[in-house]
N, C-alpha and C positions, 0 to 999 in steps of 0.2 A: 504494500500500500504506500502511496505517496504521502509523506508526512505533511501536516497542515502548514500553510504559510505562517511566518512569524507575525504575531500581533502582540505588541507590548503596550505599556501604559504608564503614565505618571499620575498619581492620585494625591495631590496635596490636600491638607486640612486647613481651612481658613481660620484657624485659631491664632494666626499671626502671619507675618510676612515671610517670604522666602529668605533663608540665610545661607551661609556657605555649605552647611551640611545638606540642606535641601538641594543646592546646586549640584553637589557631588552625586546625589541619588538621581536627580533629573538627568544629568549628563550621562551617567552610566546606562540608564534605561533608554535614553534617546540613541546613543551610539550603538548599543547592542542591537537595537531594531534596525537602524539605518545601515549598519555594516552588512546586513543580509537583505537589504531592500525590503525590510518589513514595514508594517504599519505601526505608528506610534500615536496612541490615543491620550486624551486628557480628560480626567474625571475629577470633579470637585467633590471631596468627601465631606459635605456640609450636613452631617448627621446630628450635630450637637449645637443648636442655635445659642444656648446660653454661653457657650465658650467661644463663639465666633466673634472676631474682632471686626468692628465696623470698617469697611473699606478694604479688608484683606483680600476678598475675592478679586476685586478689580486690580488691586496691587499685584497679586500673583500673576494674573494674565498679562498685565503690562510689563512686568519684569521678564517673564518668559519670552515675550515678543522682543524686548530690547536685547536679550541675550541670544537672539537668533533662532530660538526653538520654533518649529512649525509642526503643528499636530494635524492628524488626519481626521476628517469628519468633524462633527459638531461637538462642542463641549457638553459633557453629561454631568448633571448635578444630581447627587443622590437624594436631595430633598424632593425631587420630582418622582421618586421611585417608591414612595411609601405604600402605595396600593399593592405592589408586588411583594414587599416585605411582609405586609399584613397578611396577605394570602398564604405565604409560606409558614408564618407563625401559626396561623389557624390550622393549617394542614398538619403540622407537627404535633400540635395539641390534640387534634382529633385522632391521630395515630398512636397517642400515648407516648410519644417520643420526647415530649416536653411537658412542663408542669409549672404551676404558679409557686412563687417563693416570696414570703413576706419577711424574710430576715433583714434586719437592719445592719448597717456597717458595724455598729457597736457589738452586735451579737456575733459577728464574724471575726472580730479582733482576736488575735492569738492563733489563728489558723494558717498564718503565713500565705494568705491568698489562695489557699486550697479549700474549695467548698466542701464542708463535711457531710452534705446530704440531709441536712436538717428537715427540709420541707419535701423531700423526694416522694414520700408516700403520705403526706398530710392531707391532700385533697382540698387545698385552699381554693377559694374563688379567684377569678382573674382580675377583679377590680382592686386597685391599690396594691398591686403585686408585680414583681418582676417575673419574667418567663425564662426558665432555665432549660437547657437541652440535656437530656440524660446522656452520659458518656459511658462507653464500654470499658471494662477492665482490660485494656489492651495497649500495647505499645504501637505508636505510629512513628514511622521513620521515613526519611528521604535523604537524598544526596544533593546538597547545595553546591552550586557551581563554584563558589568561592570558599564557603565555610566548611565544606566537606560533609561527612556523615553526621546526621543529627537525629536524635530520637527522644521520645517523651512518652511516659506512661500516663495516659489521660486521667485514669481514675486516681492514681496516687499523687500525681504532680499538678493536676489542675482541678479535677472534680467537675461536676455539672456546671456549665458556664452559661452566662446570661446572653440571651438573644434579643430580648426586649426589656428595656429598663423599667423600673417602677414608675417613672414619670412618663412612660409611653414612647420614649425615643428608642429607635432600633440600634442594636449593637453593631459595632464594626465587623465582628467575625461573621455575622449573618450577611450583612450587606456586601462585603467584599467578595465573598464566595459567589453569591447570586449574580453580582454585577460582572465579575470577571468571566463567568460562564456566558452570560447574556451578550457580552461584548466580544466573545470569541478570543479572549486573551490566552495565548499559548505560553508566554514567558513573563514571569513576574520578577522585576528587578526593583529592589527597595532596600531600605536601611536595615542593618542587622538588629535593630531594636525590635523588629517584628519577627525575628527568627523563631522565638518560642511560641508565637501565635500560629505558626504554620501547621503543627500537628492537629490543632483544633479545626483548621480549615480543611486539612486532608480528610478528617472524619466527616465533616459536613459534605464535602464533595462525594465521598463514598456513599453516604446516607442518601443523597439526592440523585445519585447516578450521573454526576457531572464529571467532565474530564479534568485530569490533574495537570496543571501547567508545570513547566520547569521553573525552578527558583534560583535566584542569584541575590544574595544579601550582601550589599556593599558595607565596608567597615564604617562604624560611627566615628566621628571626629571627637576625640576626648580632650576636654579642656584641662588646664593644669590642676584645677580643683577636683578633678575626677568626674565631673558631670559631662554628659554628652552635649555637643554643640546643638542647641535647639531653642524653640520658642519659649519653653518654660524657664530658661535661664537668661532671658533677655539678650540672646545672641543678636548681633547687629544685622539689620536687613541688608539685602544686596543693593549696593549703589548702582544706579542705572549707568552712570558714566564710567564704570570700571568693568564693563562686561568682558572685554578681551583679556585683560590681565587676570581676572578672576576665573575665567574659563581655562586659561593656561594653568593656573594654580590648581584647579580641580582635576585637570588631566594629570598633573604631577602627583596629586594625592591618589589617583587611581592607578599609578604606575605606568602610565601610557607614554608613548613617544611624544616629544615636544616639538612644536613647529618653529620654523624660522619666520622672520617677518615677511619674507617673500611668499610664504605659503597661504597668506590670507590678507584680505583688505577690509573685512567686516566680521562681526561675530558669526553671521550665517556661513560665510566662506570658511571660517575656522572650523565650524562644526562639520562642514562637508569634508574638509581635509582630515579631521580627526576620525570620522566614520570609516575612512579608507585605511586608517592605521590601527583601528581598534583591535585589541587583544585582551579578552576577558581573563585569560590565564595569568596576566600580570597584575591583577588587582590584589592588594595585600589583604590579609584577613582582619587586621586591626591597625589602628592608626591614631597617634596623638596629634593634637593641634600643631605642635612644633614640627612633627614629621610631615604633616600635610603642607606646611609652609616651605620646608627645606628639602624634601625628597628630590 
């Protein structure tokens, strides 16, 4: 059988503006797709309105355009997909694969983020409750293209996980699996902070009979204080007037070949040059901020 054509995606969350760590992930996903003449989609993961920063969506789009990124098709916003998520949650409830959970955060303190199954057989009503998916006592494993072999025992290391929050908002794990399949995504390239989410997504894919994409988790940029470069730690947004030098710095962080000035005249031309040189096997597994700047 002929393997499916490559379809990748970049899926930022508008809880803040793009920063250098975002750029590294966006660049890796873009070049990985363009290097094989694949499609590159853009999806706004706006599932959590209370955390959304005013103007962030417009800022993200403007920054991507300024840095030369061109996406295929129309931008998809997850906020327009609530009916599909609701239908899936109802289906899982009707099949007995999910249940209502009334546990508070305080009740779950001390369990190190592993759900102890408190409400699994309680038969709670669905109002004022989160919805959790029952997980099997099984190990889910996959081979990441950068991070190598990864495995997780869902029952012991995660427990039944939330697919719809108590406030009615849908969880990332549910939405990302449904939308990647709907959009025909064959390759997921994203930050390594989502590495441990992947087994939950593998289980959902299996449960729903959906294809499993290939995964590539790029290293996080770790700051001197040990925190990842990200929105939560006030990482500076990407300046529009520094597109070319920051793209080159991101290429360096990803272990890629670096261009000469003659190789480009604009960010878009730099991206086209870089897609011809792309080699995912050169991506490091981990990276500090100093290494990202000096590699």
